VOPAZA-630185 format. One record per residue (C-alpha): x, y, z; residue number from 1. Coordinates in pm, 1 decimal. Layout:
! VOPAZA-630185
[[X,Y,Z],NUM]
...
! end
This chain:
! VOPAZA-630185
[[10893.7,8825.1,8708.8],1]
[[10517.4,8787.6,8653.5],2]
[[10528.6,8474.0,8823.3],3]
[[10679.4,8606.7,9117.2],4]
[[10457.5,8880.7,9122.0],5]
[[10134.9,8656.1,9102.7],6]
[[10310.1,8450.0,9409.0],7]
[[10322.4,8789.0,9602.5],8]
[[9930.6,8853.5,9503.4],9]
[[9847.1,8511.5,9637.9],10]
[[10087.5,8513.6,9949.5],11]
[[9921.6,8831.5,10054.0],12]
[[9569.6,8715.6,10000.7],13]
[[9665.5,8400.6,10196.6],14]
[[9773.5,8625.0,10486.6],15]
[[9507.2,8810.7,10453.1],16]
[[9267.6,8501.0,10509.7],17]
[[9487.2,8397.5,10808.2],18]
[[9428.5,8700.6,10981.6],19]
[[9066.6,8702.9,10906.9],20]
[[8822.7,8994.9,10891.9],21]
[[8963.1,9355.1,10835.0],22]
[[9300.4,9181.6,10806.7],23]
[[9249.9,9094.1,10437.4],24]
[[9243.2,9452.1,10360.1],25]
[[9554.8,9525.4,10564.9],26]
[[9714.5,9217.5,10391.4],27]
[[9612.0,9356.5,10048.6],28]
[[9791.5,9697.1,10114.4],29]
[[10112.1,9513.0,10213.4],30]
[[10097.5,9320.8,9897.4],31]
[[10075.9,9665.4,9707.4],32]
[[10358.7,9802.0,9883.2],33]
[[10585.4,9465.2,9770.9],34]
[[10465.4,9482.5,9401.9],35]
[[10544.8,9873.9,9400.4],36]
[[10875.1,9912.0,9589.5],37]
[[11010.2,9562.6,9546.9],38]
[[10882.8,9474.8,9177.7],39]
[[10851.6,9833.2,9063.1],40]
[[10517.1,9796.9,8951.3],41]
[[10296.3,10106.7,8895.1],42]
[[10025.4,10102.1,9171.0],43]
[[9651.6,10068.5,9051.5],44]
[[9369.6,10287.0,9137.5],45]
[[9252.4,10291.1,9504.5],46]
[[8875.6,10189.2,9464.2],47]
[[8708.5,10500.3,9628.5],48]
[[8399.5,10497.6,9411.8],49]
[[8307.2,10167.5,9580.4],50]
[[8404.2,10271.4,9903.4],51]
[[8233.6,10568.6,9925.4],52]
[[7880.6,10389.2,9834.1],53]
[[7945.0,10128.9,10099.7],54]
[[8051.9,10421.9,10366.9],55]
[[7712.0,10586.2,10270.8],56]
[[7480.6,10297.5,10260.4],57]
[[7625.7,10156.6,10585.4],58]
[[7585.1,10494.3,10757.4],59]
[[7225.6,10490.3,10670.0],60]
[[7140.9,10115.9,10767.8],61]
[[7338.9,10195.9,11109.9],62]
[[7101.2,10491.1,11175.4],63]
[[6790.2,10277.0,11089.0],64]
[[6946.7,10002.0,11339.3],65]
[[6972.5,10273.6,11604.8],66]
[[6632.1,10386.6,11567.5],67]
[[6495.1,10030.3,11599.4],68]
[[6396.6,9971.5,11221.8],69]
[[6643.3,9687.1,11176.5],70]
[[6489.8,9496.6,11476.0],71]
[[6135.6,9543.1,11354.2],72]
[[6238.7,9414.5,11018.7],73]
[[6398.0,9106.9,11186.7],74]
[[6076.0,9076.8,11399.8],75]
[[5847.8,9073.3,11067.7],76]
[[6092.4,8809.6,10938.1],77]
[[6035.4,8589.4,11276.3],78]
[[5671.4,8646.4,11230.7],79]
[[5706.6,8504.6,10879.5],80]
[[5926.2,8181.2,10974.8],81]
[[5713.4,8120.0,11265.3],82]
[[5374.3,8121.7,11091.2],83]
[[5489.7,7872.5,10855.7],84]
[[5786.3,7675.4,11020.6],85]
[[5742.2,7354.6,10803.6],86]
[[5877.3,7574.0,10501.2],87]
[[6159.0,7729.2,10704.4],88]
[[6417.9,7572.5,10452.3],89]
[[6231.5,7771.2,10144.8],90]
[[6135.4,8093.5,10364.1],91]
[[6468.1,8143.1,10527.9],92]
[[6669.1,8210.8,10218.8],93]
[[6384.7,8440.2,10103.0],94]
[[6422.8,8632.5,10419.4],95]
[[6801.8,8693.2,10384.7],96]
[[6793.0,8753.3,10016.1],97]
[[6527.3,9013.5,10066.8],98]
[[6716.2,9179.8,10349.0],99]
[[7035.5,9174.0,10164.5],100]
[[6860.3,9309.7,9841.3],101]
[[6719.2,9605.7,10036.5],102]
[[7038.0,9657.7,10247.0],103]
[[7322.5,9607.4,9992.6],104]
[[7501.5,9416.0,10276.1],105]
[[7493.7,9063.1,10361.1],106]
[[7571.3,9129.3,10691.0],107]
[[7183.6,9175.8,10773.0],108]
[[7175.5,8786.8,10787.0],109]
[[7339.9,8820.1,11141.9],110]
[[7018.2,8911.9,11319.3],111]
[[6797.0,8646.3,11142.0],112]
[[7036.3,8355.3,11185.1],113]
[[6933.5,8266.1,11541.2],114]
[[6575.2,8263.1,11440.1],115]
[[6608.9,8037.6,11168.3],116]
[[6815.7,7809.9,11379.7],117]
[[6556.2,7781.7,11658.3],118]
[[6251.4,7763.1,11413.0],119]
[[6438.7,7469.5,11230.9],120]
[[6504.7,7312.5,11583.9],121]
[[6140.6,7349.4,11685.5],122]
[[6003.9,7140.4,11403.3],123]
[[6294.3,6855.9,11393.4],124]
[[6425.3,6997.8,11080.8],125]
[[6792.6,6965.6,10993.3],126]
[[6911.0,7351.7,11112.5],127]
[[7202.5,7280.3,10862.1],128]
[[6948.2,7286.7,10558.5],129]
[[6771.7,7642.8,10603.2],130]
[[7103.8,7786.7,10781.8],131]
[[7355.6,7694.6,10488.4],132]
[[7114.7,7828.8,10201.5],133]
[[7009.2,8130.6,10397.5],134]
[[7394.8,8248.2,10409.4],135]
[[7439.6,8164.6,10053.9],136]
[[7144.0,8362.5,9966.8],137]
[[7268.3,8677.9,10167.2],138]
[[7574.3,8680.8,9954.1],139]
[[7432.0,8630.9,9629.3],140]
[[7161.6,8882.2,9687.2],141]
[[7435.9,9152.3,9672.0],142]
[[7459.9,9135.2,9311.8],143]
[[7081.8,9199.1,9257.3],144]
[[7060.4,9463.7,9545.6],145]
[[7009.0,9823.7,9374.7],146]
[[7227.9,9982.7,9637.6],147]
[[7522.8,9742.4,9662.8],148]
[[7855.1,9886.7,9573.7],149]
[[7936.7,9588.9,9339.0],150]
[[7591.1,9640.6,9134.4],151]
[[7648.0,10029.1,9121.4],152]
[[8023.6,9993.4,8991.4],153]
[[7927.5,9713.2,8748.6],154]
[[7603.4,9910.3,8609.4],155]
[[7842.6,10214.0,8552.9],156]
[[8091.9,10006.1,8324.8],157]
[[7836.5,9852.2,8169.5],158]
[[7637.2,10147.9,8039.5],159]
[[7895.1,10253.5,7750.4],160]
[[7846.2,9904.3,7656.3],161]
[[7442.3,9932.5,7615.1],162]
[[7340.8,9783.0,7910.9],163]
[[7149.9,9998.5,8163.4],164]
[[7129.1,10001.4,8550.6],165]
[[6768.5,9883.6,8516.1],166]
[[6878.2,9630.1,8254.0],167]
[[7127.5,9478.7,8485.6],168]
[[6854.5,9451.1,8751.4],169]
[[6610.4,9312.4,8538.4],170]
[[6846.0,9008.9,8475.8],171]
[[7003.6,8974.4,8801.2],172]
[[6700.6,8982.8,9039.4],173]
[[6506.0,8683.4,8861.6],174]
[[6803.5,8487.2,8769.6],175]
[[6942.7,8493.6,9145.5],176]
[[6601.3,8465.0,9301.7],177]
[[6498.4,8158.2,9081.9],178]
[[6824.6,7985.3,9139.3],179]
[[6817.1,8034.7,9523.6],180]
[[6465.9,7876.9,9514.5],181]
[[6561.0,7569.2,9339.7],182]
[[6898.2,7550.7,9545.4],183]
[[6672.7,7547.6,9857.2],184]
[[6452.0,7259.5,9722.8],185]
[[6790.2,7057.2,9660.1],186]
[[6926.7,7166.9,10015.7],187]
[[6628.6,7044.2,10190.5],188]
[[6732.3,6676.0,10086.8],189]
[[7093.7,6730.4,10222.6],190]
[[7227.5,6537.0,10505.0],191]
[[7062.1,6313.9,10745.2],192]
[[6733.3,6382.0,10907.6],193]
[[6814.8,6579.5,11253.4],194]
[[6671.6,6293.3,11454.7],195]
[[6914.3,6057.2,11284.8],196]
[[7206.9,6281.6,11313.9],197]
[[7469.2,6106.7,11558.7],198]
[[7642.6,6448.6,11649.9],199]
[[7296.6,6597.2,11723.6],200]
[[7226.7,6280.2,11951.4],201]
[[7524.3,6297.4,12142.2],202]
[[7478.8,6674.5,12215.2],203]
[[7108.0,6617.7,12286.6],204]
[[7210.9,6344.1,12577.6],205]
[[7477.3,6592.5,12730.1],206]
[[7213.0,6850.7,12751.2],207]
[[7385.8,7089.7,12509.6],208]
[[7074.7,7159.3,12323.6],209]
[[6810.3,7405.9,12420.8],210]
[[6492.8,7548.2,12252.4],211]
[[6460.5,7930.0,12335.1],212]
[[6123.0,7978.4,12170.1],213]
[[6004.3,8310.3,12015.3],214]
[[6189.2,8613.8,12132.7],215]
[[6027.2,8916.4,12281.9],216]
[[6022.0,9221.2,12053.5],217]
[[5994.6,9556.6,12201.3],218]
[[5922.3,9810.7,11940.4],219]
[[6129.1,10143.7,11968.1],220]
[[5895.1,10450.5,11863.2],221]
[[6088.7,10534.0,11565.2],222]
[[6111.1,10198.8,11416.2],223]
[[5846.7,10190.5,11140.5],224]
[[5956.1,10533.6,11061.5],225]
[[6325.2,10461.3,11003.2],226]
[[6237.2,10149.1,10814.8],227]
[[6009.8,10338.0,10591.9],228]
[[6277.7,10629.3,10527.0],229]
[[6525.6,10368.1,10448.0],230]
[[6304.4,10201.0,10190.6],231]
[[6193.6,10546.2,10028.6],232]
[[6573.1,10619.7,10015.9],233]
[[6634.7,10278.0,9801.5],234]
[[6323.4,10380.7,9577.0],235]
[[6460.4,10702.7,9521.8],236]
[[6789.6,10583.4,9401.3],237]
[[6644.5,10331.3,9177.6],238]
[[6419.5,10613.8,9023.5],239]
[[6703.7,10859.3,8993.0],240]
[[6946.6,10628.3,8847.6],241]
[[6680.5,10528.8,8581.6],242]
[[6601.9,10886.4,8501.7],243]
[[6974.7,10979.2,8431.2],244]
[[7011.2,10639.1,8236.0],245]
[[7105.0,10702.4,7855.8],246]
[[6836.7,10436.2,7752.1],247]
[[6566.1,10649.4,7952.5],248]
[[6702.4,10985.1,7915.2],249]
[[6445.0,11168.7,8120.3],250]
[[6728.8,11387.6,8287.9],251]
[[6984.6,11512.8,8018.9],252]
[[7328.0,11590.2,8129.9],253]
[[7251.3,11550.3,8511.8],254]
[[7458.5,11762.7,8745.4],255]
[[7459.2,11471.8,8984.9],256]
[[7605.6,11143.8,8857.3],257]
[[7477.0,10793.8,8965.5],258]
[[7752.5,10738.5,9213.2],259]
[[7748.2,11070.3,9395.1],260]
[[7354.9,11070.7,9403.3],261]
[[7371.6,10718.0,9590.1],262]
[[7594.2,10884.8,9865.2],263]
[[7383.7,11179.6,9863.1],264]
[[7047.2,11023.4,9892.8],265]
[[7166.6,10772.2,10175.1],266]
[[7337.2,11023.9,10377.0],267]
[[6995.9,11246.2,10359.4],268]
[[6816.9,10954.6,10483.6],269]
[[7050.6,10900.5,10746.7],270]
[[6983.2,11247.6,10830.1],271]
[[6626.0,11237.0,10825.8],272]
[[6614.1,10932.5,11021.5],273]
[[6856.9,11072.5,11291.1],274]
[[6603.1,11400.1,11298.5],275]
[[6266.1,11231.0,11290.1],276]
[[6319.8,10933.2,11496.8],277]
[[6547.9,11160.3,11766.8],278]
[[6836.7,10904.8,11796.3],279]
[[7178.2,10969.4,11950.7],280]
[[7423.1,10989.0,11650.6],281]
[[7690.1,10886.4,11896.6],282]
[[7552.1,10509.4,11915.0],283]
[[7571.1,10482.8,11545.7],284]
[[7929.2,10436.0,11558.4],285]
[[7899.9,10140.9,11800.6],286]
[[7594.7,9987.2,11575.1],287]
[[7714.9,9638.6,11464.6],288]
[[7619.0,9722.7,11079.4],289]
[[7841.2,10033.8,11107.8],290]
[[8131.3,9828.3,11237.9],291]
[[8080.3,9571.9,10973.6],292]
[[8065.3,9822.8,10697.1],293]
[[8374.5,9995.5,10804.8],294]
[[8574.9,9687.1,10790.5],295]
[[8422.3,9608.6,10444.2],296]
[[8556.3,9937.5,10344.3],297]
[[8910.7,9849.0,10473.6],298]
[[8867.3,9522.0,10289.5],299]
[[8781.6,9638.1,9953.2],300]
[[9033.4,9924.4,9963.1],301]
[[9325.7,9652.7,10031.7],302]
[[9237.7,9382.5,9804.6],303]
[[9067.4,9553.8,9505.9],304]
[[9383.3,9806.2,9524.4],305]
[[9603.3,9483.4,9505.0],306]
[[9400.3,9316.6,9217.9],307]
[[9407.2,9641.2,9002.8],308]
[[9785.6,9709.5,9057.6],309]
[[9865.4,9346.4,8929.9],310]
[[9583.5,9342.8,8652.7],311]
[[9691.5,9676.8,8495.9],312]
[[10067.1,9578.8,8541.0],313]
[[9990.5,9291.1,8306.2],314]
[[9701.7,9358.3,8116.1],315]
[[9880.5,9286.5,7739.8],316]
[[9977.9,8933.1,7879.8],317]
[[9633.0,8882.1,8023.6],318]
[[9460.8,8993.6,7695.4],319]
[[9701.0,8772.1,7479.8],320]
[[9645.4,8459.2,7707.7],321]
[[9283.2,8495.4,7819.8],322]
[[9131.2,8702.5,7551.3],323]
[[9074.0,8414.9,7276.0],324]
[[8989.7,8173.0,7567.7],325]
[[8708.6,8388.5,7678.3],326]
[[8568.8,8434.8,7350.6],327]
[[8561.8,8079.3,7283.3],328]
[[8435.6,7965.3,7614.4],329]
[[8271.0,8267.6,7765.8],330]
[[8120.9,8052.1,8069.9],331]
[[8487.0,8061.8,8182.2],332]
[[8454.4,8412.9,8299.6],333]
[[8204.3,8283.5,8574.7],334]
[[8472.3,8026.9,8677.5],335]
[[8755.4,8296.2,8704.1],336]
[[8511.0,8519.8,8913.7],337]
[[8410.4,8225.5,9128.0],338]
[[8749.5,8141.3,9249.2],339]
[[8865.6,8513.3,9255.1],340]
[[8608.5,8596.5,9498.4],341]
[[8686.0,8322.6,9745.8],342]
[[9009.8,8488.3,9774.5],343]
[[8915.7,8834.4,9770.9],344]
[[8635.3,8802.6,10016.0],345]
[[8406.4,9069.8,9863.2],346]
[[8158.2,9101.8,9573.7],347]
[[8269.4,9462.0,9509.1],348]
[[8646.9,9418.0,9562.2],349]
[[8595.1,9108.5,9291.9],350]
[[8401.0,9328.9,9048.8],351]
[[8617.0,9592.3,9050.2],352]
[[8937.5,9383.4,9029.7],353]
[[8819.1,9200.0,8736.7],354]
[[8507.4,9311.1,8538.5],355]
[[8677.4,9622.7,8376.4],356]
[[8934.1,9386.5,8256.2],357]
[[8724.9,9119.9,8134.2],358]
[[8506.1,9386.1,7929.7],359]
[[8853.9,9522.0,7804.7],360]
[[8910.3,9159.4,7678.7],361]
[[8608.0,9159.0,7443.8],362]
[[8378.3,8979.2,7680.7],363]
[[8027.1,9065.3,7556.3],364]
[[7783.5,9246.9,7842.9],365]
[[7556.8,8955.3,7815.4],366]
[[7823.3,8716.9,7921.7],367]
[[7947.0,8954.2,8173.1],368]
[[7603.8,9018.2,8328.4],369]
[[7493.4,8637.8,8319.8],370]
[[7830.8,8552.7,8487.0],371]
[[7806.5,8856.5,8775.3],372]
[[7652.7,8611.0,9045.8],373]
[[7980.6,8427.4,9023.9],374]
[[8151.1,8699.3,9248.6],375]
[[7969.2,8563.7,9546.0],376]
[[8156.7,8247.7,9602.8],377]
[[8241.0,8385.5,9961.7],378]
[[8131.1,8068.6,10111.6],379]
[[8400.0,7805.6,9966.5],380]
[[8671.0,7900.3,10254.3],381]
[[8473.0,7850.2,10596.0],382]
[[8577.0,8177.9,10755.4],383]
[[8339.6,8439.1,10628.5],384]
[[8172.6,8592.5,10933.7],385]
[[7799.5,8507.3,10842.5],386]
[[7926.7,8145.4,10772.2],387]
[[8111.5,8110.3,11122.8],388]
[[7797.8,8285.4,11288.8],389]
[[7556.9,7976.4,11150.4],390]
[[7795.8,7728.1,11271.0],391]
[[7802.1,7890.8,11606.4],392]
[[7448.0,7934.5,11624.5],393]
[[7347.6,7568.6,11552.3],394]
[[7392.2,7386.8,11864.5],395]
[[7266.5,7060.5,11729.3],396]
[[7595.0,7028.7,11545.3],397]
[[7420.6,6989.2,11228.6],398]
[[7591.8,7291.5,11071.6],399]
[[7946.3,7205.5,11066.4],400]
[[8292.6,7242.3,10907.6],401]
[[8450.5,6909.9,10833.8],402]
[[8817.8,6805.6,10923.1],403]
[[8906.7,6852.2,10532.6],404]
[[8821.0,7213.8,10556.7],405]
[[8630.3,7245.9,10252.3],406]
[[8403.7,6964.9,10327.2],407]
[[8157.3,7197.2,10505.3],408]
[[7763.0,7234.0,10511.4],409]
[[7769.1,7570.5,10309.2],410]
[[8000.0,7420.3,9977.0],411]
[[7689.5,7215.9,9800.4],412]
[[7401.1,7459.6,9828.6],413]
[[7647.9,7740.4,9747.0],414]
[[7781.3,7608.4,9462.3],415]
[[7412.6,7487.9,9321.6],416]
[[7286.8,7839.1,9371.8],417]
[[7564.0,8023.1,9198.6],418]
[[7562.9,7768.9,8889.5],419]
[[7186.4,7803.9,8850.8],420]
[[7229.9,8178.5,8898.5],421]
[[7475.8,8183.4,8608.2],422]
[[7282.3,7966.9,8387.4],423]
[[6952.5,8175.4,8447.4],424]
[[7167.0,8472.5,8388.3],425]
[[7224.7,8364.5,8030.3],426]
[[6858.4,8289.2,7962.3],427]
[[6730.8,8603.8,8116.1],428]
[[7018.9,8806.7,7940.3],429]
[[6934.9,8679.8,7629.3],430]
[[6571.7,8750.2,7652.3],431]
[[6596.8,9101.5,7832.8],432]
[[6927.7,9266.6,7713.2],433]
! end
């Protein structure tokens, strides 16, 4: 029976991948329906704790975007890239990493990808190099973001195991940042030089390659204020989460738990932005960040619920089969998370579905923390929105998806970055935890 049920899970995920975008959430719910009504499995938990964090953070980001704060942040990124254009392959992932780190969502990369492509073309740099590692960096940064749903949930289940919120960040941030830098160094030598690429030369002769130059940025009156308020909100979240942690204990028996605090702080920041920047709140509903964030909520709800239903229904079998294996080969957890995230399409959904089970199987907290970056393998299947956007924005044709599907520009930089993140995670985990 278990074999039939896992086939149902995989078919639901495959259907979701074919539908694309929000469709993976729909298919996840469909999978739960089959498992419960046909296979008589008890439904797992709907991940409302993860969803509420995504909704609150996205609300604040969308408010900041409407106020002009996101455009202002992108203008700063463009200024940095154009100031040192020769180092675009190193600076591009730094920009997307920091933006995702601060925002808690990789969708912020959308706004910087056109700039990265243009700066690379202007310098004669193969755009696939900075674009590919920039997309990967925006995904891996989620596992180091103080306000991402994946980090907040993971920190919550780690605290009873003796690893604090700050302890998780102290390992995740340096390990992923160092991994991205080294991966960028390697990526800088991948592929032919732009001038030697036959696809680029063919497009150039047809007049399909254009140079747009620097964009004209018109700053809205409340742009800087909105950005400052959002950053202040992130700082408040970090300080409060640290103050209520068992290891610091500045606030004993807090009335407001961490998850609820993040929701409250983010909604408060959105309120302050709306009031002080005098934005029309109706515009927030049509903001690109709001749409992508709400789509992410449905995706997480469907696939994480599907995963939780299957795992809880077979936890005893999973323990007997995987328990000894993970004890003997702890790095296997990273491999499992890697392949699971390629199907679940969400760091938060993968973390919610598998990390509690891993800790229940006796995986050490250090191993779990070190393997955490592996939930970011969203680049393996070339259907993720930011990946597709990078392909579309590179009119030189250097950033492309091959005929074999998996031979695309993002696979090698992504695998290198995750392998290094896990490796450094074990090193820093043993030093700091």
